[in-house]
N, C-alpha and C positions, 0 to 999 in steps of 0.2 A: 610503537607507542609505549613510552617508558612506564606509564602506570596501568598496564594492561591486567595485571593481577588484581589491583584495587577496583578497577572499574568493573571487571568481570564479577568480582564478588558483590559489588553494588547491584548488578543487574540480578544476580541470583536472589539477593535480599528483596529487591523490587518485585520479582515474580512471586516470591513467598507471600509478601504483603499483599499483592494483588489478589491472590487466590484465598488467603486467610480473612481478609478485612474488606477490600475495596469492591470485589465483585459479588459481594453478598448483599442482598436487599431483603428486609423483613424475614431474615433467618434463611432465605432460599438463595442458593447459588445461581447466579445469572449465567446459566450454561452456555448461552449463545455467545457470551463475550470470552470464554476460555479459548485459548489458542487451539486445542485440539478439535474444537468444533467449527473452527472458521473455514470458509470457502477455500482461502488460499493454502492452508494446510492440506486439505483435502485433495487440491489440484497438484500439489507437490507430491503427495503419495502417489497420485495417479501416474505422474510422470515417471517417478522412481520406478514403478512397477511395469513401465512400458507401455502405458496407455497411449491412444491415439487422440489427437486433439483436432477436430474438425473446423472448418471455417466458422460454422455456428458457435462453436466453443470460443473461438477467438473473438467474435463479435460480442458474445455475452461478456467476455473479459474486458474488452474495451468499454462497453456500456457501463459496467460496474465502476470502472476507473473514472469515468467521466462524471457519473451521477453522485459518486460519493465524495468526489473531491470538494473540500470546503463546506460540506454539509453536514450536519448533526446526524450521527448514526442512529440517534434515537427515532428518527423518521422511518428508518427501514427495518429496525430491529424486530418489531412485531411480525413482519412478513418473511423472516429468515427462517428456512427450513433446517432444523438442527441436524437432520440426518445427512443432507447434502450440503449444507452451508448456502445453498442458492437463495436468492432474493426473489421470491415467488411473484410478488407484485410487480416488480420490474420485468421480469420474464413474461408476464401476461401483457404488459404494455408494448413489449417488443416482439409480440407474436411468436414467442419461443425462438426468436432469431432465425426465422425462415428467410432466407436470402431473397428469393423472388418477391415475397410479400413486402419485406422492408424496402427493396429498391423500387417498389411501385407505390410506396407511401409518401404522401407530402410530408416533409420534415415538420412542419407546423402542426400536424396531427399529433405527432409524437410530443412535441412541445407542450401542447395543451393537455395531453394525458399526463404527462409528468408533473406539470403544474397543478393539475387538479387533485393530485395526491400530495401536494405540498413538498414535492422532491426537486432535486436539481438546485442549480444556482443561477446567478445572473448571466452566466455564460451558456445557458441551455440551448438557446436558439442557435448560436454559432456552432455548438457541439453537434447538434442534430443535423445542420446542413453539412457539416464536415463528415459526419458518419455516413449519411445516405449519398451525399454527392461525391465524396472522394475515398474515404478510408474503406469501405467495403469494397469498392472496386479494386483498390490496390491488393487487398487480401485475395480477391478472387484471381488476380492476375498471377499473384506468387503461387497459389495453389495450382494454376494451370501450368506454369513454366517449370516449377520445381518439384511438383508432385504434392507437396504440402507447404504450408506456411512455415512449419518448423524446419523442414529441410533447408530452406533459405536462411533461417536464423542460425542454423547450425554452422553454415560457412564461417560466420563471424566468431561463434563460440569455439570453434576449433582453434582459432588463432588467439583468442583471448577469453579464457574460461571465466573470467570476472564478470562477463557480459556488459563491461563498460563500453566497449566498441560497438556492440549491438544497440546499446541504448543511444549512443552518439548517431548512428545511421538513422534510427527511428526518429530522432529529435532535432537534428540539424536543419535549421531553416535554409531553403533553397536546394535541399538535396532531393533526390528522386523518390526515395523511400521515406520521407518524412510523413508522419501521421499528423493530419491537421487536427489542431486544438489539444494535442498531446505534447506536453514538455517533458523534461527529464524525469521528474517525479511521477507523472501520470503514465508514462511509458513504462516505468518500473513497475508501478501498480498493475498495469495492464499485463505485464509478462508475469508477475506473480499469480495473477488470476488464471494463466495457463500453465502453471507448475514450475516456473523458473525460480530457483531459490536465491533471491536477491533482496537487498534492502530497499526501502522507498525513502530517498532522502527529502522529506517534506520539512515544513517549518519546525515541527516538534523534534524531529530527530537531529536535524542541524543545530538547533539550539541547545538541547540537552547535552550534546556531545561537545560543545564549545567551551571556550576558556572560562566563561562566567558560571559554568556548572560542572561537569564531569571532567573538564580539563584535558579533553583528547586532542585538542588543537589550540594553536595560538589566537585564532579568531574567535569572536564571540559566537558566531554562525559558522559552522564548518561548510567549506565548499562542497557542493553536491557530489562530485565525483571522488573527493576524498572521504565523504561520509560512507559511500559504498564500501570503501577498504577498511574503515574503522569498525564499522559493524560486523563484516566479515572476520576481521581479526579477533574480535570479542567471541563471536560464535565458534572460531576454530578453537580458541583457548578453552571454551566451555563444552566443546564437544556437542554443540547444538547447531540446528540450521540458522542460517543467517536470517531468514524471514521470522523466525521465532523470536530471536534477539531483537530485531526491529519491532516486533509486535510488543514485546514487553516494554521496550522503551516508549514507543508511541502510547500505549495504555496508560503509562504512568503519567504522561502529560496531557492526554485528551479528556476534555470535559465528557462527563457521562461514562467514563470508564474509570481509571485511576484518579484523574484530576488532581494530582499531587504537584507535579512540576509544571503547571500551567504558566503562561506568560504573564498573565494578571491574576492576582489573588492566589498565589502559590501557597500551599500548606507546608511550610518549612518545618515546623515543630513535628510533623509526622512523617517527613522524608527520611527513609532508611539510608539514603546515600549522603546525609547532611556531614558526615565525618570527612568526606573527600570533596564535598561540593565547594565551589569557589564562589557561590552566590553571596552578595552582601546586601544588607538592608540598611540604608542610611550610613554606610561605611562601616557597619559592624558585620562581621562574618556571621553566616548562618550555620551556627554550631549548636 
């Protein structure tokens, strides 16, 4: 990436702005929105310290990925425990991820409980059917065959430390290890929730890195597998974790967080990256 220094500096400015201006409400720091208090950061710390991840941990990670996809974080934020980063309301709905209890639960019961808390998206029924009917069983099989789910994943990480091969294994349609209702971005989120340091190439990340904004790619939206590499390269340059750089970029775009580089109603005059941003309004550069 030719402009790695400029983009990396912009990321630092975004982080500074987020911390000084945008994550403060009524004079109070919104601590649950800070990177260091996120569930993902805590799980990455756990993995780096040699922590063990059980089937229950993996189920929690998958549920968090499913339920927070496309949903406003404001719905779950009050239930986040700042010490652990866990979403306590969701944990309660899913019986603390007790495997036997979940496998003996009608998926529609979970659907109704999630909807009663105004959580989830229009995909919630399909997600719960996939979770109970297929995905938990796949996790159990991996645990039985390889000793742990992570032992199986490590086979692919050993040959490709970027984790992209593992993502492909878990996301490719028609493949035996495909997790149902999880695409590339959601599998990345799931893996982050069990401590793997990787970006999540969702719509915010792929757009802000594209040619119309930070100019890290010729396309207006960066292809997902290339977004992994770009975020990782920025993180390496800054000596930060990849997931942290991803979180800064995501927060800068997401409503309820930074909300600066949103797809609609972007706050161009407040953007600290406008000197390198390629965005144009009615043909006029955003400078």
